C-alpha positions in Angstrom: 91.0 112.7 108.4 89.5 111.4 111.6 86.1 112.7 112.6 85.9 115.4 115.3 83.4 114.8 118.0 83.0 117.8 120.3 81.8 116.9 123.8 79.5 119.2 125.7 81.9 120.6 128.3 80.1 123.4 130.1 80.7 126.4 132.2 78.5 125.5 135.2 78.6 126.2 138.8 79.8 129.8 138.2 77.3 131.3 140.7 78.3 128.8 143.3 82.0 129.9 142.8 81.1 133.5 143.2 79.3 132.7 146.5 82.5 130.9 147.7 84.4 134.1 147.4 86.2 134.1 144.0 85.4 136.6 141.3 85.9 137.0 137.6 86.6 134.0 135.4 89.6 132.3 133.8 88.1 130.1 131.1 90.4 127.1 130.5 89.9 125.0 127.4 91.1 121.4 127.2 90.9 119.0 124.2 91.4 115.3 124.9 91.0 112.1 123.0 87.7 110.4 123.4 88.5 107.6 125.9 90.0 109.9 128.5 87.9 113.1 127.9 84.9 112.1 130.1 87.2 111.2 133.1 88.9 114.6 132.8 85.6 116.4 132.5 84.2 114.6 135.6 87.1 115.7 137.8 87.4 119.2 136.2 83.7 120.1 136.9 83.9 118.7 140.4 87.0 121.0 141.0 85.0 124.0 139.5 82.0 123.3 141.8 84.3 123.1 144.8 85.7 126.6 144.1 88.5 126.3 141.6 90.4 129.6 141.5 93.7 131.3 140.8 94.6 134.0 143.3 90.9 134.7 143.9 89.8 134.5 140.3 87.3 131.8 139.5 88.3 129.0 137.0 85.9 127.5 134.5 86.9 124.5 132.4 85.5 123.3 129.1 86.6 119.8 128.0 86.2 118.8 124.3 86.6 115.3 122.8 88.8 115.7 119.7 90.6 112.9 117.8 94.4 113.1 118.4 95.3 113.2 114.7 92.8 116.0 114.0 94.2 118.2 116.8 97.7 117.4 115.7 96.8 118.7 112.3 95.3 121.9 113.9 98.5 122.5 116.0 100.7 121.9 112.9 98.6 124.4 110.9 99.1 127.1 113.6 102.9 126.6 113.2 102.6 126.5 109.4 103.9 122.9 109.0 102.2 119.7 107.9 102.7 116.2 109.5 103.3 113.5 107.0 100.0 111.6 106.3 97.9 113.7 108.7 96.5 116.4 106.3 94.8 119.7 107.3 92.4 120.2 110.2 88.9 121.6 109.6 88.7 125.4 110.3 86.2 124.7 113.1 88.9 122.9 115.2 90.6 125.4 117.4 93.8 124.8 119.4 93.0 124.7 123.2 94.9 125.9 126.2 95.6 122.2 127.1 95.8 119.2 124.9 95.8 115.6 126.0 96.5 113.4 123.0 96.6 109.6 123.3 100.3 109.5 122.9 103.4 111.7 123.4 104.5 110.5 119.9 102.2 113.3 118.6 104.3 115.9 120.6 107.5 114.4 119.3 106.3 114.5 115.7 105.2 118.1 116.0 108.4 119.2 117.7 110.5 117.7 115.0 108.6 119.7 112.3 107.9 122.9 114.2 110.8 124.0 116.6 108.6 126.7 117.9 106.2 124.2 119.4 107.4 123.8 123.0 104.5 122.8 125.3 105.0 122.8 129.0 104.4 119.9 131.4 103.7 117.1 128.9 103.9 114.4 131.6 101.4 111.5 131.4 98.1 111.6 133.2 97.0 108.0 132.3 98.2 105.0 130.3 97.0 102.1 128.3 99.5 99.3 127.3 99.7 98.4 123.6 98.5 94.8 123.3 98.0 92.4 120.4 94.2 91.8 120.3 93.0 88.4 119.1 89.7 86.7 119.0 89.7 84.1 121.8 89.6 81.0 119.5 92.5 82.4 117.4 94.5 83.2 120.6 94.0 79.6 121.8 95.3 78.3 118.5 98.6 80.1 119.0 99.0 78.7 122.6 97.2 81.3 124.7 97.1 81.4 127.8 99.9 78.9 128.4 102.4 80.1 125.8 104.0 83.6 126.0 104.4 85.3 122.7 106.9 88.0 121.7 107.0 90.5 118.8 109.6 88.3 117.1 107.2 85.4 117.1 104.4 87.5 115.7 106.8 88.6 112.9 107.6 85.0 112.2 103.9 84.0 112.2 103.1 86.9 109.8 105.7 85.4 107.3 104.8 81.7 107.7 101.1 81.4 108.6 98.5 81.1 105.8 95.6 81.6 108.2 96.7 84.6 110.4 95.1 87.8 109.1 97.0 90.6 110.9 95.7 94.2 110.6 96.9 97.6 111.7 95.5 101.1 112.0 97.3 103.6 109.7 100.5 104.5 111.7 100.5 108.1 110.3 97.1 108.7 111.9 97.0 106.3 114.8 99.4 105.9 117.8 98.7 102.1 118.3 99.6 101.5 114.7 102.8 103.5 115.1 103.7 101.6 118.3 103.0 98.3 116.7 105.2 99.0 113.7 108.0 100.2 116.0 107.8 97.0 117.9 107.8 94.8 114.8 110.8 96.8 113.5 112.7 96.2 116.7 111.9 92.5 116.6 113.2 92.3 113.0 116.7 93.5 114.2 119.4 95.0 112.0 121.0 94.0 108.7 119.9 93.3 105.1 117.9 90.2 105.9 116.2 92.0 108.8 115.4 94.9 106.6 113.8 92.6 104.0 111.7 90.9 106.7 110.6 94.3 108.0 109.6 95.5 104.5 107.7 92.3 103.8 105.8 92.6 107.0 104.9 96.3 106.3 103.8 95.4 102.8 101.5 92.7 104.2 100.1 95.0 106.8 99.6 97.8 104.3 97.4 95.6 102.2 94.9 95.3 105.0 95.4 98.5 107.0 92.5 100.5 108.3 92.4 104.3 108.3 91.1 104.5 111.8 91.3 102.2 114.9 87.5 102.1 115.2 87.3 100.7 111.6 90.0 98.2 112.4 88.3 96.8 115.5 85.0 96.4 113.6 86.8 93.8 111.4 87.1 91.3 114.2 84.6 88.3 113.9 81.0 89.1 114.7 79.8 85.5 115.2 81.0 82.1 116.4 80.8 80.7 112.8 84.2 79.2 112.0 84.0 80.7 108.5 83.4 84.1 110.0 86.4 83.7 112.4 88.6 82.4 109.6 87.9 85.3 107.2 87.8 88.1 109.8 90.7 89.9 111.4 92.9 87.6 113.4 95.2 90.0 115.2 96.0 93.7 115.5 98.0 96.0 117.8 95.5 98.1 119.8 95.3 99.5 123.3 94.3 97.6 126.4 91.4 100.1 126.7 90.2 99.1 123.3 90.0 95.4 124.4 88.2 96.4 127.6 85.7 98.5 125.8 85.1 95.9 123.1 84.5 93.1 125.6 82.2 95.3 127.7 79.5 94.9 125.1 79.7 91.1 125.6 80.3 90.2 121.9 79.8 86.6 120.7 83.6 86.3 120.2 85.5 88.2 122.9 89.0 89.6 122.4 92.0 88.4 124.2 94.8 90.9 125.0 98.3 89.5 124.4 101.0 91.4 126.3 103.9 90.8 123.9 107.6 91.1 124.9 109.3 93.5 124.9 106.5 95.9 126.0 106.0 98.7 123.5 105.6 102.3 124.5 102.0 102.6 125.9 99.5 105.2 125.1 100.5 107.7 127.7 98.1 110.6 127.5 100.5 113.6 128.0 99.1 116.8 129.6 100.5 119.4 127.2 100.0 123.0 128.1 100.2 125.0 124.8 103.1 127.5 124.4 100.8 130.5 123.8 98.9 130.1 127.2 99.2 133.2 129.5 100.5 133.1 133.1 97.0 133.0 134.7 95.9 130.1 132.5 99.2 128.3 133.2 98.4 128.5 136.9 94.9 127.3 136.3 96.3 124.4 134.2 98.7 123.5 137.1 95.7 123.5 139.5 93.7 121.2 137.2 96.8 119.0 136.8 96.9 118.5 140.6 93.3 117.3 140.5 94.3 114.7 137.8 96.7 113.1 140.2 93.9 112.3 142.7 92.4 109.0 143.7 89.1 110.3 142.3 90.7 110.6 138.8 92.4 107.2 139.2 89.0 105.6 139.8 87.4 107.5 136.9 90.2 106.2 134.7 89.7 102.6 135.9 86.0 102.8 135.1 86.9 103.9 131.6 89.3 101.0 131.1 92.5 103.1 131.6 95.4 102.8 134.0 97.2 105.5 136.0 100.6 106.6 134.7 102.3 104.3 137.2 100.6 101.3 135.6 98.2 100.5 138.4 94.5 100.8 138.1 91.6 102.2 140.1 88.1 100.9 141.0 85.9 99.5 138.3 88.7 98.5 135.9 87.6 95.4 133.9 91.0 93.8 133.6 91.3 91.6 130.5 92.2 87.9 131.0 95.9 87.5 131.6 96.5 91.3 132.1 99.3 92.2 134.6 98.4 93.7 137.9 100.6 96.6 136.9 102.2 97.6 133.6 105.5 99.4 133.3 105.2 103.1 134.3 104.6 105.6 131.5 107.2 108.3 131.4 108.6 110.7 128.8 110.8 113.7 128.4 108.8 115.3 125.6 108.8 119.0 126.2 112.6 119.2 126.8 114.9 121.1 124.6 117.0 118.2 123.2 118.2 118.4 119.6 116.0 115.6 118.6 112.9 117.2 119.9 112.6 115.1 123.0 112.6 111.4 123.7 109.6 109.3 124.6 109.3 106.2 126.8 111.0 103.1 125.4 113.8 105.4 124.1 112.1 106.4 120.8 113.0 109.9 119.5 111.6 111.9 116.6 114.1 110.3 114.2 113.0 106.8 115.0 109.3 107.8 114.5 110.1 109.5 111.1 112.0 106.4 109.9 109.0 104.2 110.5 106.5 106.7 109.0 108.9 107.1 106.0 109.0 103.4 105.4 105.2 103.2 105.6 104.7 106.1 103.3 107.2 104.6 100.7 105.2 101.3 100.8 101.7 102.8 100.8 101.7 106.3 99.3 102.0 107.1 95.6 104.9 109.3 94.7 107.3 110.5 92.0 111.0 111.0 92.9 114.1 111.9 91.0 117.0 110.4 92.9 120.2 112.4 92.2 123.5 110.8 93.3 126.9 112.5 93.8 129.7 110.7 92.0 132.5 113.2 92.6 135.9 111.9 93.4 135.4 112.3 97.2 132.8 109.5 97.1 135.8 107.1 97.0 136.5 108.0 100.6 136.4 105.0 102.9 133.8 104.6 105.6 135.4 103.0 108.8 131.9 102.1 110.2 131.0 100.2 107.0 134.0 97.9 106.9 136.0 100.5 105.0 133.7 100.4 102.0 133.6 103.6 99.9 130.9 106.2 100.4 129.7 105.3 96.9 129.4 101.6 97.9 127.4 102.6 101.0 125.2 104.8 98.8 124.5 102.0 96.4 123.4 99.8 99.3 121.1 102.6 100.6 119.7 103.2 97.2 118.9 99.5 96.7 117.2 99.3 100.1 115.2 102.4 99.3 114.1 101.1 95.9 113.0 97.8 97.4 110.7 99.7 99.8 108.9 101.8 97.1 105.6 100.2 96.0 104.6 100.0 92.4 102.5 103.1 93.0 105.8 105.1 92.7 107.7 106.4 89.7 111.5 106.8 90.1 114.3 108.3 88.0 118.1 108.3 88.5 120.7 111.0 87.8 124.4 111.1 88.6 126.3 114.3 89.0 129.9 115.6 89.5 131.4 118.0 87.0 131.6 117.8 83.2 129.5 114.6 83.0 128.1 115.6 79.6 130.3 118.3 78.1 130.2 121.1 80.6 126.9 119.9 82.1 127.6 118.4 85.6 124.8 115.8 85.6 123.9 112.7 83.5 120.5 111.0 83.3 120.6 107.3 83.8 116.9 106.5 83.9 114.1 109.1 83.4 111.3 109.2 86.0 109.5 105.9 85.2 106.7 103.8 86.8 108.1 101.0 88.9 105.6 98.7 87.4 107.6 98.6 84.2 111.1 99.9 85.1 112.0 98.4 88.5 114.6 96.0 87.0 116.2 98.8 84.9 116.4 101.0 88.0 117.9 98.3 90.1 120.6 97.8 87.4 121.2 101.6 87.3 122.3 101.6 90.9 125.5 99.8 89.9 126.5 103.0 87.9 126.9 105.0 91.1 130.7 105.0 90.6 132.9 108.0 91.5 134.5 110.0 88.7 138.2 110.3 89.3 139.1 114.0 89.9 135.5 114.9 89.5 134.3 117.9 91.5 130.8 118.8 92.8 128.5 120.7 90.4 125.8 121.0 93.1 124.1 124.3 92.1 123.4 123.5 88.5 122.3 120.0 89.3 119.8 121.1 91.9 118.3 123.7 89.6 118.0 121.3 86.6 116.6 118.5 88.7 114.0 120.8 90.2 113.0 122.0 86.8 112.7 118.4 85.5 110.4 117.3 88.3 108.3 120.4 87.8 108.2 119.9 84.0 106.9 116.3 84.5 104.8 117.1 87.6 101.7 114.9 88.2 98.7 115.5 90.5 97.8 113.2 93.3 101.4 112.3 94.1 104.3 113.8 96.1 106.7 115.1 93.5 110.2 115.1 94.9 113.9 115.6 94.2 116.1 113.6 96.6 119.7 114.5 96.2 122.7 112.8 97.9 126.0 114.7 98.2 129.2 114.4 100.3 130.6 117.8 99.4 130.1 121.5 98.7 129.5 123.2 95.4 132.8 123.2 93.4 132.2 124.0 89.8 134.1 126.9 88.3 131.9 127.0 85.1 128.6 126.7 87.0 126.1 129.2 88.3 126.5 131.1 91.6 124.3 130.5 94.6 122.5 133.8 94.2 121.3 132.7 90.7 120.3 129.3 92.0 118.2 130.9 94.8 116.6 133.4 92.5 115.6 130.7 90.0 114.3 128.3 92.7 112.1 131.1 94.1 110.9 132.0 90.6 110.0 128.4 89.9 107.9 128.0 93.1 104.3 127.2 92.2 101.8 126.4 95.0 99.6 124.6 92.4 102.5 122.3 91.5 104.6 121.9 94.6 108.0 120.1 94.3 109.7 118.8 97.5 113.4 119.2 97.5 115.3 117.0 100.0 119.1 117.0 100.3 120.9 114.2 102.2 124.4 115.3 103.2 126.9 112.5 103.6 130.0 112.7 105.9 131.7 115.7 107.5 132.7 117.6 104.4 129.2 119.0 103.5 128.2 122.5 104.5 124.9 122.2 106.3 124.5 126.0 106.1 124.8 125.9 102.3 122.3 123.1 101.9 119.8 124.7 104.3 120.1 128.0 102.3 119.3 126.1 99.1 116.3 124.2 100.5 114.8 127.3 102.2 114.3 128.8 98.7 111.7 126.1 98.0 108.3 125.8 99.6 108.8 122.3 101.0 111.6 119.9 101.8 114.5 119.5 104.1 118.1 118.8 104.8 119.3 115.7 106.5 123.0 115.4 107.4 124.6 112.2 108.6 128.2 112.4 109.7 128.3 108.6 109.6 127.6 107.5 106.0 126.8 104.0 107.2 123.5 105.4 108.6 122.4 106.6 105.2 119.6 104.1 104.8 117.9 105.2 108.0 118.3 108.9 107.1 116.7 108.1 103.7 113.5 106.8 105.2 113.5 109.5 107.8 113.6 112.1 105.0 110.5 110.5 103.5 108.7 110.4 106.9 109.1 114.1 107.5 107.5 116.9 105.5 110.1 119.6 106.6 113.8 119.2 107.3 115.9 118.2 110.2 119.4 117.2 110.8 120.1 113.5 111.5 122.9 112.1 113.7 
């Protein structure tokens, strides 16, 4: 958890306001990430001194400096959800009237987990492009400033160079890390070879990731000694403002900002007015928002190493060498009511973010999962979007891709289910939950057994219950203990239990001390999302992910790992 640093925003100038004719007080609280908070406070207090009011009532503003991931955890806690990898906020952190995180990706992630989280406004008040920071000597070795580099070239260098030490800040906690991973993923492209390259790059980054961006930046070389430069951090995606601030101290080895193509989504500092804010405070928030569109604020941003939302910069901006006069404008539609919880600049939605976070968690976090695959007869159905392969064949590919992503910190088991797989029992164990350090080959071979049973039906209810019991029976602390079940149909098992018994048993088995996450991935258009949601809601954690197109199953799989609660995929 990032450290919370509360800045001394103050209610001053109140007597002056009263003298100017306003009475009473609307006390507006605003929390912002550290690099933009002082600029906001400067403009806000000037506005207060000049007589800020709403219909004759004085406005006072308190600005606090709070790390974005910490406040995201606090907002999630208010909505009784948890963001993957973020954890729980300290009790002292209170949700403000207005929140300015460093990136609208935080709003997307929260909206995907908590549908009740619908902030207003949410438009950017500043921006800082995502750049690849390199020590100047290293940048010159790769051709800077004459040679233009793209994310695809960086990915290639990461795979071939023996000297380039690339780092990243944990993308579950840091927006620049998340943007960097998204850019690398896009550069890798699509297909099995691209997926393998992407996983390899993530594995390399995971081995040297920093929890926080400040820690990451401290790993750049601290002297001109070639040995120091050779063993220190060579490259990392950070913000332009990070490079400006780092170089402002005149270090012995300055950083160069490489503006890689295509431009990733920048840090865009959305002005999010919280859903619970009353009408008077909403009006006050709108008044402050107007002040943040002024030339005064633009110059304050420039002095802090930040750009305006349109990509231009104000007075005092210490532009890094090679920086463009203007970066692409920051814009987003977060705060809308789209099914995917809004779309950010560069076209990323909550699903894309969850897929990246899910891949990262599979590679970096320890876990235990029982993977349960439907082998009923309907899994022979052809998938037009996958060259008419069967649903079972597409599932085997998704399972193999998922297994390759899991690090050796994981333990995985495999069950198959239909009806009458072992006597009247609808499921069969292929591999018990086993550490990947010793059983990866066995598990890879087991995927070949995902073969449909002719005339087999879907013994869903009994299988869900028994799988849940098995993971709870073998539960281990310090890991996410999960059941991930793939099915393309509805329960159809004449000799099995009814849904009322399943729900009753799942509720009885719930144990806050030993939580088990139940995730169901629905394949195709024959599943009943209502049935699956009913099942999952009887458990304390999990979700339902339905893909009408089975060819998209691999992306749905990593999205399921990247979210703590459920959502429906496309």
